[in-house]
C-alpha positions as CSV (number, residue, x, y, z in Angstrom):
1,M,0.0,0.0,0.0
2,R,2.8,2.4,0.9
3,S,4.6,1.8,-2.4
4,T,1.3,2.4,-4.3
5,R,0.8,5.7,-2.6
6,S,4.4,6.8,-3.2
7,A,3.9,6.0,-6.9
8,T,0.6,8.0,-6.9
9,L,2.3,11.0,-5.4
10,G,5.1,10.8,-7.9
11,V,2.6,10.8,-10.8
12,V,0.6,13.6,-9.4
13,L,3.6,15.8,-8.7
14,A,4.9,15.1,-12.2
15,L,1.6,16.0,-13.8
16,L,1.1,19.1,-11.7
17,L,4.6,20.5,-11.1
18,L,6.9,19.3,-13.8
19,T,5.0,19.8,-17.0
20,P,7.2,21.2,-19.9
21,V,5.3,24.6,-19.7
22,M,6.0,25.1,-16.0
23,A,9.5,23.8,-16.1
24,G,10.3,26.1,-19.0
25,A,8.7,29.1,-17.2
26,A,10.7,28.3,-14.0
27,V,14.0,28.3,-16.0
28,Q,13.1,31.6,-17.8
29,R,12.1,33.3,-14.5
30,A,15.4,32.3,-13.0
31,A,17.5,33.4,-16.0
32,K,16.0,36.7,-16.9
33,P,17.2,40.0,-15.3
34,D,14.8,41.8,-13.0
35,P,13.0,44.7,-14.9
36,E,12.3,46.5,-11.6
37,A,16.0,46.7,-10.8
38,E,16.8,48.1,-14.2
39,L,13.8,50.5,-13.9
40,R,15.1,51.9,-10.6
41,K,18.5,52.6,-12.2
42,L,17.0,54.3,-15.2
43,T,14.6,56.3,-13.1
44,R,17.6,57.8,-11.3
45,E,19.1,58.7,-14.7
46,A,15.8,60.2,-15.8
47,S,15.6,62.3,-12.6
48,Q,19.1,63.6,-13.2
49,L,18.2,64.6,-16.8
50,N,15.1,66.4,-15.6
51,K,17.4,68.4,-13.3
52,D,19.9,69.1,-16.0
53,F,17.2,70.2,-18.4
54,R,15.4,72.4,-15.9
55,G,12.2,70.5,-15.6
56,Q,10.4,67.3,-16.2
57,V,11.0,66.0,-19.8
58,Q,7.5,64.9,-20.7
59,S,8.5,62.2,-23.2
60,L,10.8,60.7,-20.6
61,E,8.2,60.9,-17.9
62,E,5.6,59.2,-20.1
63,T,7.9,56.3,-21.0
64,R,8.9,56.0,-17.3
65,V,5.2,55.8,-16.2
66,Q,4.5,53.1,-18.8
67,A,7.5,51.1,-17.8
68,S,6.6,51.4,-14.1
69,K,3.0,50.2,-14.8
70,A,4.3,47.3,-16.8
71,A,6.8,46.3,-14.1
72,T,4.1,46.4,-11.5
73,S,1.8,44.2,-13.6
74,A,4.6,41.7,-14.1
75,K,5.4,41.6,-10.4
76,R,1.7,41.1,-9.5
77,L,1.4,38.2,-12.0
78,K,4.6,36.6,-10.7
79,A,3.1,36.7,-7.2
80,A,-0.2,35.2,-8.4
81,L,1.8,32.4,-10.2
82,A,3.7,31.6,-7.0
83,T,0.5,31.4,-5.1
84,A,-1.0,29.1,-7.7
85,E,2.0,26.8,-7.6
86,A,1.7,26.6,-3.8
87,D,-2.0,25.6,-4.3
88,I,-1.0,22.9,-6.7
89,I,1.5,21.5,-4.2
90,R,-1.2,21.4,-1.5
91,F,-3.5,19.7,-3.9
92,A,-0.9,17.0,-4.8
93,Q,-0.5,16.4,-1.1
94,T,-4.3,16.0,-0.6
95,S,-4.4,13.6,-3.6
96,Y,-1.6,11.5,-2.0
97,M,-3.2,11.4,1.4
98,S,-6.6,10.3,-0.1
99,G,-5.0,7.3,-1.6
100,S,-5.9,5.8,-5.0
101,M,-8.8,3.8,-6.3
102,D,-8.4,2.2,-9.7
103,D,-10.7,-0.1,-11.6
104,T,-9.1,-3.2,-10.1
105,N,-9.5,-2.0,-6.5
106,L,-13.1,-1.0,-7.2
107,L,-14.1,-4.4,-8.7
108,S,-12.4,-6.5,-6.0
109,F,-13.5,-4.3,-3.0
110,D,-15.3,-6.3,-0.4
111,G,-16.9,-4.1,2.2
112,D,-19.1,-1.0,2.7
113,A,-20.4,0.0,-0.8
114,G,-21.2,3.5,0.5
115,L,-17.6,4.0,1.6
116,V,-16.2,2.9,-1.7
117,L,-18.6,5.2,-3.6
118,S,-17.7,8.1,-1.4
119,H,-14.0,7.4,-1.9
120,A,-14.5,7.2,-5.7
121,A,-16.4,10.5,-5.7
122,T,-13.6,12.1,-3.7
123,M,-11.0,11.0,-6.3
124,S,-13.3,12.2,-9.2
125,Y,-13.6,15.6,-7.5
126,L,-9.8,15.8,-7.0
127,A,-9.2,14.9,-10.6
128,N,-11.6,17.7,-11.7
129,Q,-9.8,20.1,-9.4
130,R,-6.5,19.1,-10.9
131,A,-7.7,20.0,-14.4
132,V,-9.1,23.3,-13.1
133,Q,-5.8,24.1,-11.3
134,L,-3.7,23.1,-14.3
135,N,-5.7,25.3,-16.6
136,R,-5.5,28.2,-14.2
137,I,-1.7,27.9,-13.7
138,Q,-1.1,27.6,-17.5
139,G,-3.1,30.7,-18.0
140,L,-1.1,32.5,-15.4
141,I,2.1,31.4,-17.0
142,K,1.0,32.9,-20.3
143,K,0.0,36.2,-18.7
144,A,3.2,36.4,-16.6
145,K,5.3,35.8,-19.7
146,A,3.4,38.5,-21.7
147,A,3.7,41.0,-18.7
148,E,7.4,40.3,-18.4
149,K,8.0,40.9,-22.1
150,S,6.0,44.1,-21.9
151,A,8.0,45.3,-18.9
152,E,11.2,44.5,-20.7
153,A,10.1,46.3,-23.8
154,K,9.1,49.4,-21.8
155,V,12.4,49.4,-20.0
156,V,14.3,49.2,-23.3
157,S,12.2,52.2,-24.5
158,L,13.1,54.2,-21.4
159,K,16.8,53.4,-22.0
160,D,16.5,54.5,-25.6
161,D,14.8,57.8,-24.6
162,I,17.5,58.5,-22.1
163,A,20.2,57.8,-24.7
164,K,18.5,60.0,-27.3
165,L,18.2,63.0,-24.8
166,K,21.9,62.6,-23.8
167,K,22.8,62.5,-27.5
168,D,20.7,65.7,-28.0
169,R,22.2,67.4,-25.0
170,V,24.1,70.1,-27.0
171,R,20.9,71.3,-28.8
172,I,18.9,71.3,-25.5
173,E,21.6,73.1,-23.6
174,G,21.5,75.7,-26.4
175,L,17.8,76.3,-25.7
176,L,18.5,76.5,-22.0
177,A,21.3,79.1,-22.6
178,K,19.0,81.1,-25.0
179,Y,16.4,81.7,-22.3
180,G,18.7,81.8,-19.3
181,F,17.9,80.6,-15.8
182,Q,15.3,82.5,-13.8
183,T,14.5,82.2,-10.1
184,P,11.1,83.2,-8.6
185,S,10.9,86.9,-7.6
186,G,8.4,89.0,-5.8
187,S,5.5,88.0,-3.4
188,G,3.8,85.8,-6.1
189,G,6.7,83.3,-6.1
190,L,6.7,83.1,-9.9
191,T,9.6,83.7,-12.3
192,A,9.4,86.9,-14.4
193,R,9.0,84.8,-17.5
194,T,6.0,82.9,-16.0
195,V,4.4,86.2,-14.9
196,A,4.7,87.6,-18.4
197,M,3.2,84.5,-20.0
198,R,0.3,84.5,-17.5
199,N,-0.5,88.1,-18.1
200,L,-0.4,87.6,-21.9
201,V,-2.7,84.6,-21.7
202,L,-5.2,86.6,-19.5
203,Q,-5.1,89.5,-21.9
204,T,-5.6,87.3,-25.0
205,F,-8.2,84.7,-23.8
206,P,-11.3,85.0,-21.7
207,M,-10.9,82.9,-18.5
208,P,-14.4,82.2,-17.1
209,Y,-13.0,79.4,-14.9
210,S,-10.1,79.6,-12.6
211,Y,-6.3,79.5,-13.2
212,G,-3.4,78.7,-10.9
213,C,0.3,79.0,-11.1
214,L,2.3,78.6,-7.9
215,R,1.8,75.4,-5.9
216,P,4.1,75.4,-2.8
217,G,5.6,72.0,-2.1
218,D,5.0,70.7,-5.6
219,P,8.2,68.9,-6.9
220,G,7.6,70.0,-10.5
221,D,7.4,73.3,-12.3
222,H,4.4,74.6,-10.2
223,G,6.5,74.4,-7.1
224,S,9.4,76.4,-8.7
225,G,7.1,79.1,-10.0
226,R,7.5,78.2,-13.7
227,A,4.1,76.8,-14.7
228,C,0.4,77.8,-14.8
229,D,-2.8,75.8,-15.3
230,F,-5.6,77.5,-17.2
231,M,-9.0,75.7,-16.5
232,M,-11.5,75.1,-19.2
233,S,-14.1,73.6,-16.9
234,S,-14.7,73.2,-13.2
235,G,-15.2,70.3,-10.8
236,G,-13.2,67.9,-12.9
237,R,-15.8,67.9,-15.7
238,L,-15.0,67.6,-19.4
239,P,-15.0,71.0,-21.1
240,T,-18.0,72.0,-23.3
241,T,-17.4,72.2,-27.0
242,E,-16.8,76.0,-26.8
243,A,-14.4,75.6,-23.9
244,K,-12.4,72.9,-25.6
245,E,-12.1,75.1,-28.7
246,R,-10.7,77.8,-26.4
247,G,-8.3,75.4,-24.9
248,D,-7.2,74.3,-28.4
249,R,-6.6,77.9,-29.3
250,L,-4.6,78.6,-26.1
251,A,-2.4,75.5,-26.7
252,Q,-1.7,76.6,-30.3
253,W,-1.0,80.2,-29.1
254,A,1.6,78.8,-26.7
255,I,3.3,76.8,-29.4
256,T,3.3,79.7,-31.9
257,N,4.5,82.3,-29.3
258,G,6.7,79.8,-27.4
259,P,10.0,80.7,-29.1
260,R,9.4,84.4,-28.3
261,I,8.2,84.1,-24.6
262,G,10.1,80.9,-23.6
263,V,7.5,78.2,-23.4
264,M,9.1,74.8,-22.5
265,Y,6.2,72.5,-22.8
266,I,2.4,72.3,-22.9
267,I,0.0,69.6,-21.8
268,W,-3.6,69.6,-22.9
269,Q,-6.3,66.9,-23.5
270,Q,-4.0,64.0,-22.5
271,R,-1.3,65.1,-24.9
272,Y,2.0,66.9,-24.4
273,Y,4.2,69.2,-26.6
274,D,7.8,69.5,-25.4
275,V,9.9,72.1,-27.1
276,R,13.1,70.4,-25.9
277,T,12.5,67.1,-27.8
278,G,11.0,68.8,-30.9
279,A,8.7,65.8,-31.4
280,G,5.4,67.6,-31.7
281,W,2.2,66.5,-29.9
282,K,2.5,63.1,-28.2
283,M,-0.2,61.1,-26.3
284,M,0.0,60.5,-22.6
285,S,-1.1,57.3,-21.0
286,N,-4.2,57.4,-18.7
287,R,-3.3,58.9,-15.4
288,G,-6.7,58.2,-13.8
289,G,-9.0,61.2,-14.2
290,N,-9.9,64.3,-16.2
291,T,-7.7,66.6,-14.2
292,A,-4.7,64.2,-14.0
293,N,-5.0,63.7,-17.8
294,H,-5.2,67.4,-18.4
295,M,-8.6,67.1,-20.1
296,D,-10.0,70.1,-18.2
297,H,-7.0,72.5,-18.2
298,V,-4.1,73.7,-20.3
299,H,-0.8,73.4,-18.5
300,I,2.1,75.7,-19.7
301,S,5.6,75.4,-18.3
302,M,8.3,77.9,-19.0
303,F,12.1,77.7,-19.4
């Protein structure tokens, strides 16, 4: 009996834990580098570039956000896969402890018929559960592989973006030198260039909603007095058709007059236009709401 149970355990473990799919996945997980570690390193490099270029480079930030989301997803799926593998091991142990009941045992059994039927039903249930668990874990393996590849691709994109900006350093430093470095002045806490931009916008466009510039404690351009938000709606609502058209005109005005007044980048309607990269309008990934996605306001940052 003991040898029969040992054989059963071996078969169950082989079926559940050592399938080619799982074995291959385990080897891959052990061999591949950790995207999170690479992302942390690249994030430090991106942070330094933001400092060197006097403000958050929007294309770099967008790629970093995408890479971070992909790495988080890959980590979550790895954890789910580890939990599923632990469940499979527990299931194998349960199958072993329940013993086996093959056709020979069933035909030759001499005893309580209710007991043997109950035992057979238990084994049938465990067999069904094995199939469910195997399907689940194979699905998780596929998702984990896809998430890992996505994270690796995003990390490569971030690395490429950093390399491109470093290569373009001379042109960008030329822009920085052209506009010079300004510090906040006066009681408003804004740079002179930001004050001039704000005043021009208010003179040129009706502003039925609010606007805001200085945001003390903000780690970005609002905190350093070099950015303003011009609202096209209130309460986080999407702008009306008329208000959106006004926002479109304001964003284009900032692009057209940017070289003269020193606009560094614009964000509007989940898109950004960064003068330093010269890449035109680019889409942002979803940040979670109308305001976070700049659907309801035009953001203008200054050199």
